C-alpha positions as a Markdown table, in Angstrom:
| # | Residue | x | y | z |
|---|---|---|---|---|
| 1 | Met | -26.8 | 0.7 | 4.1 |
| 2 | Asp | -26.9 | -2.6 | 6.2 |
| 3 | Gln | -22.9 | -3.3 | 7.3 |
| 4 | Asp | -23.2 | -7.1 | 6.3 |
| 5 | Leu | -24.8 | -6.0 | 2.7 |
| 6 | Phe | -22.5 | -3.9 | 1.7 |
| 7 | Arg | -19.5 | -6.3 | 2.5 |
| 8 | Gln | -21.3 | -8.8 | 0.6 |
| 9 | Thr | -22.0 | -6.4 | -2.0 |
| 10 | Tyr | -18.2 | -5.1 | -2.2 |
| 11 | Arg | -17.3 | -8.8 | -2.7 |
| 12 | Glu | -19.4 | -9.3 | -5.2 |
| 13 | Val | -18.6 | -6.2 | -7.2 |
| 14 | Asn | -14.9 | -6.2 | -6.5 |
| 15 | Glu | -13.5 | -9.7 | -7.3 |
| 16 | Val | -9.6 | -8.5 | -8.0 |
| 17 | Phe | -9.7 | -5.8 | -5.1 |
| 18 | Cys | -6.4 | -3.3 | -5.1 |
| 19 | Ala | -4.2 | -4.0 | -2.2 |
| 20 | Phe | -3.3 | -0.7 | -2.1 |
| 21 | Glu | -6.9 | 0.2 | -1.4 |
| 22 | Lys | -6.2 | 2.8 | 1.6 |
| 23 | Ser | -3.3 | 4.6 | 0.3 |
| 24 | Val | -4.5 | 5.2 | -3.0 |
| 25 | Leu | -8.0 | 6.4 | -1.7 |
| 26 | Thr | -5.9 | 9.1 | 0.6 |
| 27 | Asn | -4.5 | 9.9 | -2.4 |
| 28 | Glu | -0.7 | 8.9 | -0.8 |
| 29 | Cys | -0.1 | 6.5 | -3.7 |
| 30 | Ser | -1.3 | 5.6 | -7.2 |
| 31 | Cys | -1.0 | 3.1 | -10.1 |
| 32 | His | -2.8 | 2.9 | -13.7 |
| 33 | Leu | -4.3 | 0.0 | -13.0 |
| 34 | Ala | -6.3 | 1.2 | -10.1 |
| 35 | Glu | -9.7 | 1.8 | -10.9 |
| 36 | Arg | -12.2 | 3.8 | -8.5 |
| 37 | Phe | -15.7 | 2.6 | -7.7 |
| 38 | Cys | -18.6 | 3.3 | -5.8 |
| 39 | Ile | -21.1 | 1.7 | -3.9 |
| 40 | Ala | -24.1 | 3.3 | -1.6 |
| 41 | Glu | -21.9 | 6.6 | -1.7 |
| 42 | Arg | -18.6 | 4.6 | -0.4 |
| 43 | Glu | -15.4 | 4.1 | -2.8 |
| 44 | Gly | -13.4 | 1.5 | -3.5 |
| 45 | Val | -10.8 | 0.4 | -5.3 |
| 46 | His | -10.5 | -2.3 | -8.0 |
| 47 | Cys | -7.4 | -3.8 | -9.9 |
| 48 | Arg | -7.2 | -4.2 | -13.4 |
| 49 | Glu | -4.9 | -7.0 | -13.5 |
| 50 | Arg | -5.1 | -9.9 | -11.4 |
| 51 | Arg | -1.3 | -10.8 | -12.2 |
| 52 | Ser | -0.2 | -7.6 | -10.6 |
| 53 | Gln | -2.5 | -8.0 | -7.7 |
| 54 | Thr | -0.7 | -11.0 | -6.8 |
| 55 | Arg | 2.9 | -9.1 | -6.9 |
| 56 | Cys | 1.6 | -5.8 | -4.7 |
| 57 | Leu | 0.1 | -9.0 | -2.1 |
| 58 | Arg | 2.9 | -10.6 | -2.2 |
| 59 | Trp | 4.9 | -7.2 | -1.7 |
| 60 | Leu | 2.4 | -6.1 | 0.8 |
| 61 | Glu | 2.7 | -10.2 | 2.8 |
| 62 | Leu | 6.7 | -9.7 | 2.9 |
| 63 | Leu | 6.7 | -5.8 | 4.3 |
| 64 | Arg | 4.7 | -7.1 | 6.8 |
| 65 | Glu | 6.5 | -9.9 | 7.9 |
| 66 | Gln | 10.0 | -7.4 | 8.3 |
| 67 | Ala | 7.9 | -4.4 | 9.6 |
| 68 | Arg | 6.5 | -6.3 | 12.5 |
| 69 | Phe | 8.6 | -4.4 | 15.3 |
| 70 | Ala | 8.5 | -1.3 | 13.0 |
| 71 | Leu | 5.1 | -1.7 | 13.1 |
| 72 | Arg | 4.7 | -3.1 | 16.9 |
| 73 | Thr | 2.9 | -6.1 | 15.9 |
| 74 | Glu | 3.4 | -9.3 | 17.1 |
| 75 | Asp | 0.1 | -11.1 | 15.4 |
| 76 | Glu | 0.7 | -12.3 | 11.7 |
| 77 | Arg | -2.7 | -13.2 | 10.5 |
| 78 | Arg | -4.6 | -10.5 | 12.4 |
| 79 | Leu | -6.0 | -6.8 | 9.9 |
| 80 | Leu | -3.8 | -4.6 | 10.7 |
| 81 | Pro | -5.2 | -1.2 | 12.1 |
| 82 | His | -6.0 | 1.9 | 9.4 |
| 83 | Gly | -3.7 | 3.8 | 10.4 |
| 84 | Lys | -0.5 | 1.1 | 10.4 |
| 85 | Ala | -2.1 | -0.5 | 7.4 |
| 86 | Ile | -1.7 | 3.1 | 6.0 |
| 87 | Arg | 1.9 | 3.5 | 7.7 |
| 88 | Leu | 3.2 | 0.0 | 5.8 |
| 89 | Gln | 1.9 | 0.8 | 2.3 |
| 90 | Val | 2.9 | 4.2 | 1.8 |
| 91 | Gly | 6.2 | 4.1 | 4.0 |
| 92 | Gly | 7.0 | 0.9 | 2.0 |
| 93 | Met | 6.5 | 2.7 | -1.5 |
| 94 | Arg | 8.7 | 5.5 | 0.0 |
| 95 | Gly | 11.6 | 2.9 | 1.2 |
| 96 | Leu | 11.1 | 1.1 | -2.5 |
| 97 | Leu | 11.2 | 4.3 | -4.2 |
| 98 | Arg | 14.4 | 5.8 | -2.6 |
| 99 | Leu | 16.2 | 2.2 | -2.8 |
| 100 | Leu | 15.1 | 2.9 | -6.6 |
| 101 | Ala | 16.4 | 6.2 | -7.5 |
| 102 | Asp | 19.7 | 7.1 | -8.9 |
| 103 | Ala | 22.0 | 9.1 | -6.0 |
| 104 | Gly | 19.3 | 8.9 | -3.4 |
| 105 | Ser | 17.2 | 11.7 | -4.6 |
| 106 | Asp | 14.4 | 12.9 | -1.4 |
| 107 | Thr | 12.2 | 14.3 | -4.1 |
| 108 | Ala | 11.1 | 10.5 | -6.0 |
| 109 | Ala | 10.5 | 8.9 | -2.2 |
| 110 | Thr | 8.0 | 11.6 | -1.3 |
| 111 | Ala | 5.8 | 11.5 | -4.3 |
| 112 | Thr | 2.8 | 9.5 | -5.2 |
| 113 | Ala | 4.1 | 6.9 | -7.2 |
| 114 | Asp | 2.6 | 4.5 | -9.7 |
| 115 | Val | 2.5 | 1.4 | -7.6 |
| 116 | Asp | 2.7 | -1.5 | -10.2 |
| 117 | Ala | 5.3 | 0.3 | -12.1 |
| 118 | Thr | 7.7 | 0.4 | -9.0 |
| 119 | Leu | 7.2 | -3.1 | -8.1 |
| 120 | Ala | 8.1 | -4.5 | -11.6 |
| 121 | Ser | 11.0 | -2.4 | -11.5 |
| 122 | Ala | 12.2 | -3.8 | -8.3 |
| 123 | Glu | 11.7 | -7.0 | -9.7 |
| 124 | Arg | 13.4 | -6.5 | -12.6 |
| 125 | Arg | 17.1 | -4.8 | -10.3 |
| 126 | Tyr | 16.3 | -7.4 | -7.7 |
| 127 | Arg | 15.1 | -10.4 | -9.6 |
| 128 | Thr | 12.1 | -10.9 | -6.9 |
| 129 | Leu | 10.8 | -9.3 | -4.3 |
| 130 | Glu | 12.4 | -11.2 | -1.4 |
| 131 | Asn | 16.1 | -10.3 | -2.8 |
| 132 | Leu | 15.3 | -6.5 | -1.2 |
| 133 | Pro | 17.5 | -5.1 | 1.3 |
| 134 | Tyr | 14.6 | -4.4 | 3.8 |
| 135 | Ser | 16.6 | -3.4 | 6.1 |
| 136 | Glu | 16.8 | 0.1 | 4.0 |
| 137 | Val | 13.1 | 0.3 | 3.5 |
| 138 | Met | 12.1 | -0.6 | 6.9 |
| 139 | Arg | 13.7 | 3.1 | 7.6 |
| 140 | Asp | 11.0 | 4.8 | 5.7 |
| 141 | Val | 8.3 | 2.2 | 7.4 |
| 142 | Ala | 9.4 | 3.7 | 10.4 |
| 143 | Ala | 9.9 | 7.4 | 10.0 |
| 144 | Tyr | 6.2 | 7.5 | 7.8 |
| 145 | Gln | 3.5 | 9.4 | 10.1 |
| 146 | Val | 0.1 | 9.0 | 9.4 |
| 147 | Arg | -1.8 | 12.3 | 8.4 |
| 148 | Arg | -3.8 | 13.3 | 11.4 |
| 149 | Arg | -7.5 | 14.6 | 10.9 |
| 150 | Ser | -7.9 | 18.2 | 11.4 |
| 151 | Arg | -10.1 | 19.5 | 13.8 |
| 152 | Arg | -13.2 | 21.3 | 12.6 |
| 153 | Arg | -14.0 | 24.8 | 13.5 |
| 154 | Arg | -17.5 | 25.8 | 15.0 |
């Protein structure tokens, strides 16, 4: 399939895209509102609720502003490469889970999380996503390492 045709079809089919698509497709995060679909043997993720998509996009925007140093990025508008996007999504969710966990349990921070439920909990606890202590969350963004592809044996 032509790449431009694929992108056009993807946008038409997926109006409410999942902001955490990369981490959902790699099984690093999960969400009860995420719905997988296929186009020409490629997989995508759709969000079933526009309001939740808006919250996720806002969270990633705030996270990216705070993570410029950790990700070594200067340009705000450029799309992040896959590895840095995963690092932001997964590391950010792990940091947020650690922040919300009682008694600082490490087990909650490494498990795949329901993104929508976690962000809703954070909003309840801190009133808005802007009020979160991002310096705490940044530790996990900086520490997260993207899995390396395994080499195929011949």
